[in-house]
LUMTOR-145889 format. One record per residue: residue in one letter; x, y, z of N, C-alpha, C, O, CB in turn. Coordinates in pm, whole numbers, plus 50000, padded with zeros to 5 digits. Atoms other than C-alpha are relative to their C-alpha. Glycine has a CB too. Layout:
# residues N
AXYZXYZXYZXYZXYZ;...
# end
This chain:
# residues 299
M499434984749980070350536005554501025000450116500914993950220498735011350038;L498794997949898073500546105746499855014150067499255023550014501534999149920;S499774986449926074070574105985501075006549949501965001749879500264999050147;P498774991350054076220603105925501374990950018502304990049937500155015350096;E498675007949951078800580606102500344987949937501334981749975499954996250139;G500065010250086078290553805851499504986750048499774976849980501184998849951;S500585010949914076650528706075498574998649988497915008950000500305002150143;P501185001149996073310512406040499105007250109499615008350221499894988149998;V500474994549885070630530406242498394994950014497564991149931500225016349992;T501235002449954067770524806454499265012250047499905020950106500084990750098;V500584987149977064970551606500499284998850110498624989050143499225005349896;G500934997149892063490565706787499115013449976499405021549888500845001450132;V500904990050053060490590706804499585005250107498984997450182498934995949915;V500474993449878059720615507076498595009749954498835021249919501375009850067;G501244992450035056160629806994499164993249888499224996649770500405014549955;A500885007550068053740606806857498755004949941497724998349931499734991250072;G501024991250052051680634706701499864994349842500454984849791500485017250014;R500375005550142050200632406345501414999049890501504989749810498775011449931;V498585001350062053850638506180500814992350045501424986249958500695010049997;G499375010149950055630617806402499804984849964500544976849907499825001850115;A500455014050038053800587506379499784993249843499724981749800498734999550064;V500075005250138053450589006027501324998049917501524989349833499155009149924;L498605002250046057060595105943500694986350052501424979449981500865012350049;A499375009549943058070569006174499324987149918500094977849892499855000850161;A500605011050062055510544205992500775000649860501224990549805498335001149993;G499345001050157057020554205653501354993550004501814985949918500245015549925;L498435005349998060450546105759499774984950060500644977450018501195010850114;A500185015849972059290510005917499324994549889499594982649871499154996450133;E500345006650125057500502805602501074998049895500974989749805498985007349940;A498944999550100060840510905417500824989650058501724986049982500755014349978;G499215011749939062400482205664500895005250108501804998150153500894992549891;Y498994994549914064060505505904499425000350151498465007450177500415014749947;P500685001249878063500495706287499645011250075500325021450065500654992850076;I500354988449930061720517906513500144993650138499424984450175498545006649962;S499495005349859063310511506865499105004450089498714995950169501425004650046;A501214996049897060790530207066499575012549953500155018849864500405001350161;V500594989950049058440557507048499395007850151499005000350241498884994649882;A500434994349904057360583007312498755007749979498845016349892500935006550044;G501224993750033053730595707321498794999550137498354988850179499474991949858;E500845002649845051410601307650498445003349981497564999850059500655011950139;S501474995350015048220615807512498994987649949499544978749885499965012949883;A500845008350061045240594307419500064997549857499934986549805498885004050027;A500354999950153045190604007057501444995149969501534987949869499465016049922;S498615005450054049250596807047499954985950017500364979149923501325005950075;R500055013550000048670562907178499064991549898499294980349855499684997350127;T500915007150119045870554506934500854999949870500804989649804498495008849968;R499174997250076048320567306681501054987649985501284980749885500475012250041;I498865012049993050990542406786499544989549976500014983049882500684997450119;E500715013750029048680512706815499894996849841500154985849792498445000550065;T500605001650122047520519906458501035001149893500964994849788498935009649983;L498934998950104050600530506279501264992950023501984989149930500355013449982;L499105007949960053080513406491499954991250091500484991650201500765005250022;P500315012949900051900481506626501264995550030502244996249956499114987249938;G498905007649934054200463606860501165007950027502085001150074500424988749922;V499114991049972056530494006899500135002750138499145007550194499755010549934;H499944996049861057800498407246499685015750035500205025749987501404996550048;V500314983949940056360529207419500915004350146500914997050245498125001150048;D499334999549879058560544807680500305015950008499905021849908501344989950003;K499604989049958059900580207833500715006349892501184999049804500694998650115;P499264991450125061490606107593501514996250028502184991849935499735019150006;T498685002549991064910601407764500344986449947501304983949874500435001850133;A499265013450053064840563307716499764995749858500264985849805499584987950085;V499955000750144063790567007374501185004849936501764997549856498975006849946;A498884992250043066560591907295501404990150016502284989449930500045014450095;K498825009249974069150565507464500014988449923501054982349899500084995750137;A500105014350096067950536107249500025002149871499774992849795498734991650014;C499964998650183068250549306899501255007249948501965014550017498635010049933;D499114991550074070610562106631499705013749961500385023849978500274994149894;L500484989750060068550584406469498605003950096497744995850130499774996249842;L500954995149905066220606306689499195009749922499695019649869500655006450125;L501004990450050062910622006556499595006350093499094999450182498964995449935;L500614991049917061900651406752498545006349944498525017449891501055011050023;T501154995650087058280655406622498895006050101497735001950102499394986949907;V500624990349895057040681206912499585010749960500095015149857500765003750097;P500644987250042055010711906891501385010050010502285008750094498565004950111;D499164988750011057180743106786500415005350127501615005750152499385010149927;D499634991849875057090760807123500594993050104501114998450201498885006550058;S499525011349892058060727707314501274994349940501884985550001498834987050027;L498835008950032060950717807102501355005650087502094997950148500275000349826;D498814992349921063640743807263500184990050136501214983650158499495018550048;N499975006849884062720726807595500254988749998501094984850080499105000550059;V499695014050014062720692407491501404998649961501884989650031499104993249901;V498505000550038066350694507347500825005050111501924999950130500345008449872;R499254995949863067610710607650499674990150102500524986250182499565014750058;M500085010049864065840686107887500744985949944501414979150020498114996350058;L499025013450061067420656007666501204999350032501684989950095500184998949859;T498674997449985070710670407662500484999850149501424993150192500285012849935;A499684999449843070780678508036499984986150070500774983850162498905009450077;A500055011049945069760643808117500974989049965501134978550027498864996649984;G498965010550030072450626807933499504990949897500034980249868500394991750126;A500715011750090070090611207681500414999549854500174990249776498415001949998;L499304998650133071890623907374501514998250003502245000350100499725013649942;R498395002949997075320615307267500655002649854500035003549748500314983050046;T499294997150122078010621807015499634990249900499214979149934501475000250018;G500045008150120077740607806656498384997449994498054991449892501004985550011;Q501235003050001073890605306732499415010749892499855022249881499425000250145;C500534989550094071670620706451498445003350060497564995050081499984993749829;V501164996049932068900642206601499115009849889499695019949848500475008050144;I500684995250094066160654606355498775004950055498034997250116499864991149901;H501354996649976063220677606416499415004149899500115008349806499805008650088;T500854998750089060290683006214499265015449971498405017649885499154990150036;S500694986750003059390720706271500445006649876501505004049819500325009150125;G499984994250105059000741606003500735014150025501565018349945498685000349949;R499534986649971059850775706166501484998150079502205008050089498825008350095;H498745002349939062920761906346501184992549906500944982949833499694991750126;G498875007050058066450753206210500714993550078500254985550160500805007149939;L499165006249894069540743706375500245007550124500865001950215501264997149949;A499594993449874069750770006639499414992250112500044990850217499555014950008;V500545004849875067220751406854500694988550039500684985250158498584997349994;L499165012949948069450719306846501435003550052502214994350080500194989149878;R498594994349935072580738606974500434991450119501584987250131499855016150058;P499255009249873072760718407309500394986349949501364980249994498924997150138;A499535014550056072870685907108501035001249898501814992149870498824991749934;L498584999750092075310698406859501175002650074502234997650036500015011349888;A498934998249887077520709907145500644988850041501864988250053499485005550118;I499485013049941077820675507269500484992049874500964981049901498794991550089;G499435006750119078830663606908498944991049925499274981849851501224991250044;A501025009050078075390649306781499985008349867500575019149858498354998350077;H500194996350121074460655406420498335007450003497355002350056500264986449902;G501394992550002071440680806365499535002949864500125009549779500045013550076;I500944994750132068940683506089498695004250018497934996750079499804989649898;A501354995449993065800705106063499214993749868499544998149758499985016750004;L500655007750138063610683505800498485001650031497824995650115500464981549979;H501864998049977059820696605766499414997749878499555004649777499375016550046;P501055005050094057450678305562499065009849945498195012850027499224990150062;A500874989250035055540705105354498844993449947498624992349826500605009949903;M501085008550029052480685305374498825001650136499225003650251500674983749980;T500744999349895049450686805588499674987250045499454979549952498965007449979;F500185013549950048810654705818498614996950067498035006350121501094997350099;T500985004849954045920635305930500254991250129499384990850217499444994149901;G499465006949917047840613006153499164987149970498424983050060500025006250137;T500795011950067046260583105966500814993049902501844998349860498715004849927;D499295007350114047380556305709499705006149870500285001449772499614985249993;I500364992850106045820580105456501455006749966501915006749852498745010150032;D498714988450019049090602905492501154991649955502044996949889500525009150155;L498895009250074051390571205405500095002249831501125003949767499594983050030;G499994998250140050140574805046500245012349942500475013949822498934996349955;R499484987750062050830610905039501515005549995502015015349940499325009350060;L498434996449982054480608905140500854998749876501915004949866500674990450107;P499354998550135055580602304797499955011849927498835015949896499534991249918;G500204987650074056380633204614499975011050097499935022650055498744999749916;C500014985949869056360656004949501305005049982502294998449955499834995350190;V498674992450000058910682004950500435002450153499515004050233499855014849918;Y499615000249865060840684505276500995013149994502005013549923500704984850049;G499084990049970062280718805390500894999050066500544999650184499655008250038;V498895005049945065690711105494501355008750048501965015749968500324991149909;T499024989249968068330729605685501144991650087500764986750194499235013650090;C499055008349941071640711305795501465005249955501565013049861499714984949960;N498824995150024075420716605796500354990949860499644981449828501004998750134;P499885008950100077160703005471500274987150035499874979149951500865003749920;A499485012649965078590672005653498584991849994498554980149955500855000050152;E501455010849976074730659205707499445001149864498614992249844498655005650131;R500985000250108073360668105363499774986249927498654982549891500435009949901;P500205010550066074190636005205498944988850092498174981450031501464994949963;F500975006249914072240618505515498565004049958497664996349925500285003850146;A501534994249993069230643505489499674994349858498604988349856499755019150019;E500415002350147068930635805119499594985349985498544982249927501235003449895;Q500385011650003069100599405162498564994750090497794986050049501174994150035;L501125002849927066420598505449498735005649898497804998249868500135007350153;V501164995950089064060619705219499684990349898498584985249875500265013049931;E500225012750114064750595104937499304988050043498414983149975501354994249948;I500745013149929063720565105165498505003950021497634995450013500714995650159;L501774997649983060170584405232499365004349859498175006949843499585014150121;G500844998150128059720590904859499795015749985498875020049915498494991750010;G500314986850022060060628104887501385006049916502264998949866499655007750151;C499124991950045062270654904756500645011450087499845015250172499455004649898;V499284991349937064610680504911499845014749968499975017249848501214996349983;A499864985050027064360719104921500735005150092500255005850205498815007649995;W499224995849896067320733705091499875014050058500045023449980501224998149963;L500174987449937066780762305325500805002950091501164994950178498915001750049;A498764994049901069290786505504499295003450126498115006750115500835014749940;E500614999349877068570790205883499175012050003498175010550073500974999850107;D500494988450007067380827605812498724998449908497935007849906501045009649955;E500954999950074064910816205580498524989850032497504988549964500704997449884;R501045007549961062760793005770498735004450034497684998650007500354994350086;E501284996549952060390814305932499045005849902497825004449910500155008750105;I500854994750137059130831205616499824989249909498844990049836500765011949911;Y500605013250069059060797805445498654994650093497524992750048501314986849996;H501285006949935056830783805726498825011049994497755007049949500314994950169;A500884989350027054830815105723499094995849872497904992849875500865013649976;A500715003450139053980808105355499254988850009498114988449963500924997849884;L500695014450012053040773705404498645000550106497574995650073501224986350052;A501064997749930050810782305694498995006749980497865003650018500235003250079;H501224990950055048950810305542499424992249862498374996549814500595017549959;G500545006350119048360787305234499184989950037498064989349986500964995049912;A500735010749982047250756805385499095000150145497984994850151501004988649990;N500794999549884046060762905739498685010249962497555005449970500975005550130;H500904992250034044010794105630499174995649898498014999849894500485010649974;L500655007450127042990773705309498624993550097497454996850083501284985449911;V500915007149922041210751105575498765009450061497555007450050500834993350111;T501164990649961039470780605742499045005149900497825005349911500535011450059;L500854992650119038320796805434499094987149934497914989749912501195008249865;V500925009450051036870763605290498834995750119497674993950082500894987149948;A500765002749874035240755305649498825008550004497665005250025500845002350125;Q501114990250016033610789005608499084999849887497915003349900500515012149997;S500815000650120032350784405272499064988849996498094989049920500824999449884;L500915007449981030820753405389498885002450077497764997650056500454991650031;E500994995249914029060769405659499015009349947497805008749972500595005850104;V500914992050078027800796305446498994994049928497804996849941500635006949915;L500905009950088026440770405193498694994650086497524997350058500964986149951;K501015003649924024570753305466498885009450051497715005550063500564994950095;A500884989949979022980785405568498915002349889497715004249909500785011550019;A500804996650115021830790505207499084985549973498274984149881501085004749863;G501015013950008020130755305243500654986749922500034976349899498495004249907;S499365012950080022810731705049499754989050112499684991050234501875001749955;T500125009549886022280697405199501434992949962501784983950038498484989250001;D498755006850010025730686405053500905011549956501145012949836499984987349898;P499304990650080027910716505031501564996349968502265003449895499905013250072;A498765005250048031100697205007499804995349864500585000449783500524989250086;A500015003950144030120680904683499835010949897500305010949784498944990649979;M500154985550098029050715904539501425008349991501725014649890498745011950075;L499004991250011032320732404639501244992449937502044998549865500285006250137;R498865006450051034840703304558500505000649856501725000849841499834987950027;P499444996550139035070707704162500245015449999501265019249940498944995649876;L499414984650006035130747104209501345000450064502325004750004499045011350080;L498624995349915037890747404490501184990449913502334994249892499914995050205;T498655007350071039870718104291500665007549898501875009349890499654986549928;A499644991950117039750739203974501055012650046502175014649999498555006049932;A499544989149960040570770404166501354998550023502175005949969499345004650100;L498765003049934043520756104338501054996749897502145002349894499834988750099;D499195003650117044930738804024500395011649921501605013849916499304990749914;N499634986150057044870772503822500745008750070501625014750009498955007149971;A499204990949939046210793304107501434994549994502405001749970499515002750140;L498405003050002049300770904123500575000249885501804999849886500404987650050;V499415000550121049820771103767499995014449946500995017849883499304989849911;Y500054988450062048740806403667500095011850117500215023450077498705000149910;G499764988949908049020827003999498655008749992497515004049985501405008649956;D501164988250009046820860303985499294997449880498105000649881500565015949995;A500635000250145045960852303613498724990350022497814990449938501164993649873;A501085009549995043540823703765498665007550078497595001450089500554986150081;L501014992649939041370851003949498995000749903499265002249784500405013050048;T501114999050059037980851603839498955004750094499245004350213499724988449940;G500954997149884034690864004012499435014750017499805023449938500744996650127;P500584985149983032850895904124501405011050008501375021249938498955000950162;I499064992749950036020912304245500985004449892501315016249878500594992950105;V499144998150111038260909603959499245006149883499875012649799500644987149961;R500984993350118035210920703713499645015250053499265023849973498384990149978;G500224987349955034770951003941498565000950026498065012150033500495010249906;D501594999149980030910940704005499715003750132499524995150218499234986849973;L500294993349887030260965004277498754997650064498684997950186500105012349977;Q501255002149937026560957504318500124985650046499474982650146498755002749904;T499935015049956027410919604354500524997750126500024989850206500804991949912;V499205000649894029920924704611499155006250107499135000150214501335006749978;R500744995649891027650945504817498834992850036498484993150154499675012249981;A500945011249949024760919504807500634988950075500034982250159499294993749887;H499565010749905027200895804937500455004450131500444996450224501074992349944;L499904993649868028190919705217498675000550074498694997750194500545014149983;R501434999049968024350924105270499724985850065499374984050182499035003349862;S500485016349974023770885305282501094994750109500634986750191500094988949835;L499605006849909026490876105493499975006750146500204999950247501194996149957;T500224994149863025870905705782499004993750047499034993050169499755014250011;V501035005549952022680887505812500024986850031499404984050133499135002049929;S499865011650000023440852605780501014993350049500964982950113499854997349912;S498845008049925026780845605865501155010850028502255010849974500644986449902;P499094988849971028290878306033501524994350044502485001650022499315009150121;N498725004249960031260856106176500914997149864502094994249888499834986850096;V499565001550105032260852105805500555012849936501515014549859499104994049937;L499674987650100032240886205696501285009550020501605018649943498795009750008;E498654993650011035650897805837501034993249917501994998649863500585001450130;A498945008150107037430871105645499535004349862500485006149787499944981550009;Y500474997750113035400879705344500695015249969501365017649868498404998650003;V499624987950032036210916205380501695001749969502225008149878499505008350115;V498524997250008040000913305443500464993249874501254999449803500844994450130;L499725009650119040320885005162499575009349855500435010949769498934984250020;A500514993450106038240905804895501005014449996501425018549888498305002450024;R499174987249989040310938004995501424997849930501965006349859500205004350162;A498695006050031043570917404924499884997149854500765000849776500354986850087;T499935005050135042330902204601499555010949907499695009449786499164987349982;A500044988350108041210938104460501295004949973501655006649856499165012350042;N498614993950021044730951804522500964991749924501864996749857500655003150132;R499075008750097046410919404362499455004649854500225007049761499824981550027;A500495000950144044070923904064500385014649939500695016049820498264996549990;V499334983850040045090962104028501364997849968501755002949863500005012350133;A498625000350012048700952604056500054992649861500684997549767500784992750128;A500045007650121048060926303787499455005649878499434998949775499334989050023;G500564995250129046460949903541498404994449966497894996649856501064994849880;R501355006350040042910931803556499085006750051497945003250018499774986850035;L500864992749920041260957003780500225015050002501205019450062500074994950128;E499694984249989040820996903723500125002850135499464997350223498885009849941;P499984994649868041921014804012498795006750039498405005250155501065008850015;R501344993749960038801034204020498914992150046498154995350138499485006849895;R500875012049929036781001104052500254996650102499424995350193499954988749951;A499395007049865038960988304299499835009750127499755005250241501744996549981;A500074990249884038681021004514498594998050043498434994650161500355016049961;A501555003549959034611017104519499914988750044499194988550143498985000349900;L500175010249927034860983104600500804997550153500334990850245500294990849909;I499705000549867037090986204887499405010850090499465010350213501375000150010;E500974991549891034891015605012498904994750076498554996850192499345010449936;S501225009449958032060993005032500624989950098500054988850206499274991549865;L499385009349917034350966405191500215006350147499965000650254501364995549933;N499684993349865035350991105458498965005550066499085008050186500925010149990;D501264994549927031931004705533499324987850053498774989450161498955008749902;A500675010849953030520970105580500584994550104499864988450183499814991349913;R499175004449871033150961105831499775009950104499445006150216501614999049974;A500064989249889033000994706018498714997050052498634996250175500145016149952;Q501545000249953028870989106033500094987550078499404987150179498754999449872;A499955011649898029730954806185500294998450118499854990650202500594992949976;W499274998449857031850965906450499325009650075499665010050193501505004649993;T500714988649919029440996106562498884993250063498114999550135499475012949910;
# end
């Protein structure tokens, strides 16, 4: 792999979180040297020892100075401060490639680095990470949301290809809504599944994961292919009495899940109406019951 300047690269990583440690391990596995990594928490040190054994651990400024390609894999809200701090400390330089993995941010957050002549790329893997070697097997086929200037596009494509992924080009002003879509789908899916597991345990299931896995796998696959046409269940059928039974049971056994059920059921009913799969009259009765249950829960 060559830098945008056309020279071989060494890689440095600031932020050995779940994403940074895995991407660095993927690059190392592909034969690209990791010069140093910065990570202070106990979890980061464990990831470094597990995924990047033998890689030198140092302070962020030292890591930045020692590499040609700097991966900034820090939390979104810390990224701006990290870029400013590294630039002010003289740790970044002209011709260096500075890449961050934030979904929300684009190139604007890298302005201090770009101002001194560094190459900037926003490269966000559209995948959820565990921070273990399990993730390495998931990198092939991963889509990366990439924002960069035209001069850096070939290098960004090369980097993603090395990791086994593919590029989805994003304009600067598209990144926030792009990231909102991914967070809504992936993060809220985890909450939804965790709540379903909790309710099944309350119902006496000894292995709720085994019960849910085939159902949820099929539902996800169908939704990705067919969208709203994949909807099944009492909402799309307009089964008012069944929904009321759900609301009664959740109010008694799992009141902490009731709010999410009501919000998602209401959204499901509205989408089913828009798709022509639920009569507006039935939807209105469903939504009235959902609103009543929510109001009673909060009184």
